[in-house]
C-alpha positions as CSV (number, residue, x, y, z in Angstrom):
1,M,33.0,41.3,34.5
2,P,34.4,37.9,32.4
3,A,32.5,37.3,29.3
4,A,30.5,34.7,29.3
5,P,31.2,31.3,28.6
6,K,29.9,30.3,24.8
7,K,27.0,27.9,25.0
8,R,27.9,24.5,23.0
9,M,25.2,23.8,20.5
10,R,23.7,20.4,20.8
11,G,25.4,18.3,18.8
12,S,28.0,20.2,18.0
13,R,31.5,18.3,17.7
14,S,35.1,20.2,18.8
15,S,36.6,19.7,15.7
16,P,34.5,19.9,11.8
17,T,36.1,15.9,11.3
18,H,34.1,14.7,14.1
19,V,31.0,14.2,12.5
20,D,28.6,11.1,12.4
21,R,27.7,9.0,9.6
22,I,24.6,7.1,8.8
23,R,25.3,3.8,6.1
24,V,22.3,2.4,4.4
25,T,22.4,-1.2,2.9
26,V,20.6,-3.1,1.1
27,M,21.0,-6.7,3.0
28,A,18.8,-8.5,1.1
29,S,15.9,-7.9,-1.5
30,G,13.1,-10.6,-2.2
31,S,9.7,-10.7,-3.8
32,L,7.6,-9.9,-0.9
33,G,9.8,-7.4,1.3
34,L,13.3,-5.4,1.3
35,T,15.5,-5.3,4.6
36,L,17.7,-2.3,5.3
37,R,20.4,-2.2,7.8
38,I,20.7,1.6,9.1
39,T,24.4,2.1,11.2
40,L,25.8,4.8,12.6
41,T,29.6,5.2,12.9
42,R,31.6,7.9,14.9
43,P,34.8,8.6,15.2
44,I,36.5,8.0,18.0
45,Q,40.3,8.3,18.7
46,D,40.3,9.2,15.0
47,Q,38.6,6.0,13.8
48,A,35.2,5.1,12.6
49,T,33.8,2.9,15.8
50,V,30.2,1.2,15.0
51,V,27.8,3.1,17.7
52,W,24.4,1.9,16.5
53,T,22.9,-0.3,14.1
54,N,19.6,-2.0,13.2
55,S,17.8,-3.5,10.4
56,Y,14.2,-2.6,9.0
57,Q,11.8,-4.8,7.0
58,I,9.8,-2.3,4.0
59,P,7.0,-4.3,2.3
60,T,8.2,-4.2,-1.6
61,D,4.2,-3.7,-1.9
62,L,4.6,-0.3,-0.7
63,A,7.9,0.4,-2.5
64,G,5.8,2.5,-5.1
65,Q,3.5,4.6,-2.6
66,A,6.0,4.5,0.1
67,T,6.4,7.8,2.0
68,K,7.7,8.7,5.7
69,S,4.1,8.8,6.9
70,T,3.1,5.3,5.3
71,V,6.5,4.0,7.3
72,S,5.3,6.0,10.3
73,R,1.6,4.2,10.0
74,L,2.6,1.2,9.4
75,N,4.6,0.9,12.3
76,A,2.8,2.7,14.6
77,T,1.9,1.7,18.1
78,P,-1.7,2.4,19.9
79,A,-0.9,6.0,20.8
80,E,0.4,6.9,18.0
81,R,-3.1,5.5,15.9
82,L,-4.7,7.1,18.4
83,A,-3.3,10.8,18.1
84,R,-3.5,10.2,14.1
85,E,-7.3,9.9,14.7
86,R,-7.1,13.1,17.0
87,K,-5.4,15.2,14.9
88,M,-7.8,14.1,11.6
89,A,-10.7,14.8,13.6
90,S,-9.9,18.1,14.4
91,A,-8.8,18.3,10.1
92,V,-12.8,17.0,9.8
93,R,-13.8,19.7,12.3
94,T,-12.4,22.2,10.2
95,I,-13.8,21.2,6.8
96,L,-18.2,20.6,8.5
97,E,-17.0,24.8,9.8
98,C,-15.6,25.5,5.6
99,I,-19.1,23.7,3.9
100,G,-21.3,26.3,6.0
101,E,-21.9,23.7,9.0
102,D,-21.8,23.7,12.8
103,P,-20.1,21.0,13.8
104,D,-21.2,21.6,17.4
105,R,-24.9,20.7,16.3
106,E,-25.9,17.2,17.6
107,G,-26.1,15.9,14.1
108,L,-22.7,16.4,14.0
109,L,-21.3,16.3,17.3
110,R,-19.3,12.9,16.4
111,T,-19.0,13.1,13.1
112,P,-15.1,14.4,13.5
113,E,-14.1,11.5,15.1
114,R,-17.0,8.7,13.3
115,Y,-15.1,10.3,9.9
116,A,-11.8,9.5,10.8
117,Q,-12.2,6.2,12.2
118,A,-13.8,5.3,9.3
119,I,-11.3,6.6,6.7
120,M,-8.8,4.7,8.5
121,W,-10.4,1.8,8.6
122,M,-11.1,2.2,5.0
123,T,-7.3,3.2,4.1
124,R,-6.3,-0.3,6.3
125,G,-4.1,-1.9,3.0
126,Y,-1.5,0.6,4.4
127,E,-1.0,-1.4,7.4
128,E,-1.1,-4.8,5.8
129,R,2.3,-6.2,4.7
130,L,2.0,-8.5,1.9
131,A,3.7,-11.2,3.5
132,D,1.3,-11.4,6.0
133,V,-1.3,-11.6,3.9
134,I,0.1,-14.5,2.1
135,N,1.6,-16.0,5.0
136,D,3.1,-19.2,3.8
137,A,0.1,-20.2,1.7
138,I,1.8,-21.4,-1.1
139,F,1.8,-25.0,-2.3
140,A,4.0,-27.3,-4.4
141,E,1.4,-28.4,-7.0
142,D,2.5,-30.4,-10.3
143,H,-0.7,-28.0,-12.1
144,D,0.3,-26.7,-15.2
145,E,-3.1,-25.1,-16.1
146,M,-4.8,-22.0,-15.4
147,V,-6.4,-21.2,-12.2
148,L,-8.7,-18.6,-11.9
149,V,-11.3,-16.6,-9.4
150,R,-13.4,-13.8,-10.5
151,D,-16.4,-11.5,-9.5
152,I,-14.1,-10.3,-6.9
153,E,-16.4,-7.5,-5.4
154,I,-13.8,-4.7,-4.4
155,S,-14.0,-1.3,-2.8
156,S,-11.6,1.9,-3.1
157,L,-10.8,5.3,-2.6
158,C,-10.3,7.4,-5.9
159,E,-6.8,9.5,-5.3
160,H,-7.9,12.2,-6.6
161,H,-11.4,13.2,-5.0
162,L,-11.3,10.9,-1.8
163,V,-14.9,9.2,-3.0
164,P,-15.4,5.8,-3.4
165,F,-14.8,3.4,-6.5
166,T,-16.6,-0.4,-6.8
167,G,-16.1,-3.3,-9.1
168,K,-15.1,-6.3,-9.9
169,I,-11.8,-8.2,-10.3
170,A,-10.9,-11.2,-12.3
171,I,-7.5,-12.8,-11.2
172,A,-5.8,-16.1,-13.3
173,Y,-2.4,-17.5,-13.4
174,I,-1.0,-20.4,-14.6
175,P,1.0,-22.3,-12.0
176,N,4.8,-23.1,-12.9
177,R,5.5,-25.1,-10.0
178,L,4.0,-23.0,-6.9
179,V,0.2,-23.2,-6.6
180,L,-1.4,-20.1,-4.4
181,G,-4.1,-20.2,-1.9
182,I,-7.4,-19.4,-3.6
183,S,-8.6,-17.0,-1.0
184,K,-5.3,-15.1,-0.8
185,L,-5.9,-13.7,-4.6
186,A,-9.2,-11.9,-2.8
187,R,-7.2,-11.0,-0.2
188,I,-4.0,-9.5,-1.9
189,A,-6.7,-7.6,-4.3
190,E,-8.4,-6.2,-0.6
191,T,-4.9,-5.5,0.5
192,F,-4.1,-2.8,-2.7
193,S,-7.6,-1.4,-2.7
194,R,-7.8,-0.4,0.7
195,R,-5.6,2.2,0.2
196,L,-6.2,5.4,-1.7
197,Q,-6.0,4.3,-5.6
198,V,-6.8,5.1,-9.5
199,Q,-8.1,1.8,-11.2
200,E,-4.9,1.2,-13.4
201,R,-2.3,1.2,-10.9
202,L,-4.7,-1.0,-8.9
203,T,-4.8,-3.7,-11.2
204,K,-1.1,-3.7,-12.6
205,Q,-0.3,-3.6,-8.5
206,I,-2.1,-7.2,-8.1
207,A,-1.2,-8.8,-10.8
208,I,2.6,-7.8,-9.9
209,A,2.1,-9.2,-6.3
210,V,1.1,-12.4,-7.7
211,Q,3.7,-12.5,-10.1
212,E,6.2,-12.1,-7.3
213,A,5.1,-13.9,-4.9
214,I,5.0,-17.9,-6.7
215,K,6.3,-16.6,-10.1
216,P,4.0,-18.3,-12.3
217,R,4.2,-18.5,-16.2
218,G,2.0,-15.7,-16.7
219,V,-1.1,-14.0,-14.9
220,A,-3.9,-12.4,-15.8
221,V,-6.1,-9.1,-14.0
222,V,-9.5,-7.6,-15.7
223,M,-10.7,-5.0,-13.0
224,E,-14.5,-3.4,-14.2
225,A,-15.6,-0.8,-11.5
226,T,-18.2,2.3,-11.6
227,H,-16.1,5.5,-10.4
228,L,-18.6,8.0,-8.5
229,C,-16.5,10.6,-8.8
230,M,-18.3,10.4,-12.4
231,T,-21.5,9.6,-10.9
232,M,-22.1,11.9,-8.8
233,R,-20.0,14.7,-9.8
234,G,-18.2,16.1,-12.7
235,V,-19.6,14.4,-16.2
236,Q,-22.3,12.4,-14.1
237,K,-22.8,10.1,-16.2
238,P,-24.3,6.7,-13.9
239,G,-24.4,3.3,-15.4
240,A,-20.3,4.6,-16.8
241,I,-18.3,1.4,-16.5
242,T,-14.2,1.3,-16.6
243,T,-12.9,-1.6,-17.8
244,T,-8.3,-1.9,-16.9
245,S,-6.4,-5.4,-17.5
246,C,-3.0,-6.1,-16.9
247,M,-1.2,-9.0,-19.2
248,L,2.0,-10.6,-17.8
249,G,4.2,-13.9,-19.2
250,C,2.1,-15.8,-21.6
251,F,-1.0,-14.2,-21.2
252,R,0.8,-11.3,-22.6
253,T,3.1,-13.1,-25.6
254,Q,0.2,-16.0,-26.2
255,Q,-3.3,-15.0,-27.7
256,K,-4.7,-18.2,-27.1
257,T,-4.0,-17.8,-23.4
258,R,-5.4,-14.3,-23.3
259,E,-8.3,-15.7,-25.7
260,E,-9.0,-18.8,-23.1
261,F,-9.1,-16.0,-20.0
262,L,-11.4,-13.7,-22.0
263,T,-13.5,-15.9,-22.3
264,L,-13.7,-17.6,-19.0
265,I,-14.5,-14.3,-17.3
266,K,-17.1,-13.1,-19.9
267,G,-19.3,-16.5,-19.2
268,R,-21.0,-15.3,-16.2
C-alpha cells in the first residue's frame, strides 16, 4: 500500500524561515491611556508584508494591576459577561459544599447567582476607564488656592481575604491653571475603591490619578478605614482605624501647605 500522506500541522510553514512576526509598538502614552499598535507581518515572496494591524488603548490606571483577565473583562461583550457570572456561580456552589452546606436547600438555591452578580458589582471599577470617569471635566481657571473635598465615603474589598473595608477619604490639590470638576474627585475615589485593594495602594492611586489628570502643583490624600479582616476574624479588634496618606508636589515639599491641609481635614 502506498504510504499515507503526512498530515500538515495547522499553522505550519513549508520552510522554517516563513514565520509570522508580531510587533507591538507604543503609539502614544498620555496621562489617561496607553495606545499600542499590534502588527502581524508575513514573509511573502521573501519580503515582510503587513497582513493585519490593529490598535488598542489600555488605561494607565490599570497598568499596575492589569492582567489578561483584567483586559478581557474591560472589553467583554454581554455574552462574555454572562458566561463569566455563570462560571463564578459554579465556583460559589463548590464553596458552599466545602463549608458543609447544602447548595440545593431553599435559602441557598439562588445564592451562587446572587453572589456572582454582587461581586461583579462590587468590583466594577475594573470595567471603568479613568478617561471616561473624568469625561473632559477639566477647566481652565485662574485659581491657585487649595481645593479640598473631604468625607468621601468608600467601600472596597481587601484583596487578602475578600472582605470589605470601609472609610472616608479627603482629597486636596492646588491648581496649576487647571481645575477638575468637584464631583470627579469622588468618582475617582469610587473607581479605584471598586477593585480588589489594599488601603495603602488605594490612597496612592487616587493621588496619582489626580496628579496625572490636571498636573496640579500638589496633591494630598488621606484615608481612614475600618477593616473587617481585623474586626470579625484574626486579631478581632472592633473600632480599630487605619490611616494612610499620600502627599505629592508642594504638599510633600512645603510644610506649611501640608499643615494647612491636615488642619482643614481635622476640623470636622
